[in-house]
Each structure stands twice: as C-alpha cells, then as structure tokens.
C-alpha positions as CSV (number, residue, x, y, z in Angstrom):
1,M,10.9,10.3,15.4
2,S,10.0,12.6,12.5
3,A,6.7,14.3,12.1
4,K,5.7,12.2,9.2
5,E,6.3,9.1,11.3
6,D,4.4,10.5,14.2
7,L,1.4,11.0,11.8
8,Y,1.7,7.5,10.4
9,D,1.7,6.2,14.0
10,R,-1.4,8.3,14.7
11,A,-3.1,7.0,11.6
12,V,-2.5,3.3,12.8
13,D,-3.8,4.2,16.2
14,L,-6.9,5.8,14.6
15,I,-7.5,2.7,12.6
16,A,-7.4,0.7,15.8
17,D,-10.1,3.0,17.3
18,D,-12.2,2.6,14.1
19,K,-11.8,6.3,13.2
20,L,-11.0,5.5,9.6
21,E,-11.7,9.1,8.1
22,A,-9.4,10.6,10.7
23,A,-6.7,8.0,9.6
24,V,-7.0,9.1,6.0
25,A,-6.4,12.6,7.1
26,A,-3.4,11.6,9.2
27,Y,-1.9,9.6,6.3
28,R,-2.6,12.5,3.9
29,E,-0.7,14.8,6.3
30,A,2.3,12.5,6.3
31,I,2.3,12.3,2.6
32,A,2.0,16.2,2.5
33,L,5.3,16.2,4.4
34,D,6.9,13.6,2.2
35,A,5.2,12.7,-1.0
36,E,7.5,9.6,-1.3
37,Y,6.6,8.1,2.0
38,A,5.7,4.6,0.9
39,D,4.5,3.3,4.2
40,A,1.9,6.1,4.3
41,W,0.8,5.3,0.8
42,Q,0.4,1.7,1.8
43,G,-1.7,2.6,4.8
44,L,-3.8,5.1,2.7
45,A,-4.6,2.4,0.2
46,L,-5.6,-0.1,2.9
47,V,-7.9,2.4,4.8
48,Y,-9.5,3.6,1.7
49,N,-10.3,0.0,0.9
50,D,-11.7,-0.5,4.3
51,L,-14.0,2.6,3.6
52,G,-15.1,1.0,0.3
53,R,-13.5,3.9,-1.6
54,H,-12.0,1.6,-4.2
55,D,-10.9,4.2,-6.8
56,E,-9.0,6.0,-4.2
57,A,-7.5,2.7,-2.9
58,I,-6.3,1.8,-6.3
59,A,-4.7,5.3,-6.9
60,A,-2.9,5.1,-3.7
61,A,-1.7,1.5,-4.4
62,K,-0.5,2.4,-7.9
63,R,1.4,5.4,-6.3
64,L,2.9,2.9,-3.9
65,C,4.0,0.7,-6.8
66,E,5.5,3.7,-8.6
67,L,7.6,4.5,-5.5
68,T,8.6,0.9,-4.8
69,P,8.5,-0.9,-8.2
70,E,10.4,-3.9,-7.0
71,D,8.4,-4.4,-3.8
72,V,6.3,-7.6,-3.7
73,L,4.0,-6.2,-1.1
74,A,3.2,-3.1,-3.1
75,H,2.0,-5.1,-6.0
76,T,0.2,-7.5,-3.8
77,T,-1.6,-4.5,-2.3
78,L,-2.5,-3.3,-5.8
79,S,-3.9,-6.7,-6.7
80,R,-6.0,-6.7,-3.4
81,M,-7.4,-3.3,-4.3
82,Y,-8.3,-4.2,-7.7
83,Q,-9.9,-7.6,-6.3
84,A,-12.0,-5.5,-3.8
85,A,-13.2,-3.3,-6.6
86,G,-14.2,-6.4,-8.7
87,M,-11.6,-5.7,-11.3
88,V,-10.4,-9.3,-11.7
89,P,-8.1,-9.1,-14.8
90,E,-6.4,-6.1,-13.4
91,A,-6.1,-8.0,-10.0
92,E,-4.5,-11.0,-11.8
93,T,-2.0,-8.9,-13.7
94,A,-0.9,-7.2,-10.4
95,G,-0.7,-10.4,-8.5
96,A,1.4,-11.9,-11.3
97,K,3.9,-9.1,-11.1
98,A,4.1,-9.6,-7.4
99,R,4.7,-13.3,-7.9
100,M,7.4,-12.6,-10.5
101,L,9.2,-10.2,-8.2
102,D,9.2,-12.7,-5.5
103,W,10.6,-15.5,-7.7
104,K,13.4,-12.9,-8.8
105,R,14.0,-12.3,-5.1
106,Q,14.3,-16.0,-4.3
107,L,16.7,-16.6,-7.2
108,R,19.0,-13.8,-5.9
109,E,19.2,-15.3,-2.4
110,P,22.0,-17.5,-1.6
111,K,21.3,-21.2,-1.7
112,P,21.9,-23.0,1.6
113,E,24.8,-25.5,1.5
C-alpha cells in the first residue's frame, strides 16, 4: 500500500475514533503526496462538513468534482455540502448534475434481454 493510501486509512480510523481534526491533517498529508487523490478529497469534504466548516467542505467537494467530473458521487457530495451550508439553489443545481450523470450512466448500460 502506498503512503497516500496509508494516510487515507489513518484518516478513516481517526474519524471512527472521533478525532476529526487529526483526520483533516491526515487527508491533507495524503493530498500533499498526490493532489489528484480523489478519495482523499471526498473524505476531506465529509470531515469538514462534520466539523461544520462548510466553506472548506464545499471547496473540497468542488475540487473532487474537478478531478472526477463524470462521477455521480462527487456531485452528490457537493450537493450535500451546499445543503448543509444552507445554500439550497446551489445544492439543487449540484444534485441535478448528479441525477443527469446517473441517467447517462444508465443509458450506457446494456439492456437485459
């Protein structure tokens, strides 16, 4: 396992132990090793949200969407972060993007015969 993955796993364990600030630091270290590590950006957005640090949660979720623009979960996460911040129109826009991506994914799937 790589160092960034070790840091990611440590962050997950820290969250389980309710050590959220330490989890932020571990995610940040993982991102310092690989600025495009989408899983760490996802985790960072969620832990910032848990801490009530909505602006930082939104920024992390936006970065996640930049890295994985076709990922339904990324846009769903951004929608959730906006919703938690009370930014309903933005949450609805991000949620609509997630639904659209999911519909496109469903259309690409082979139909059962």
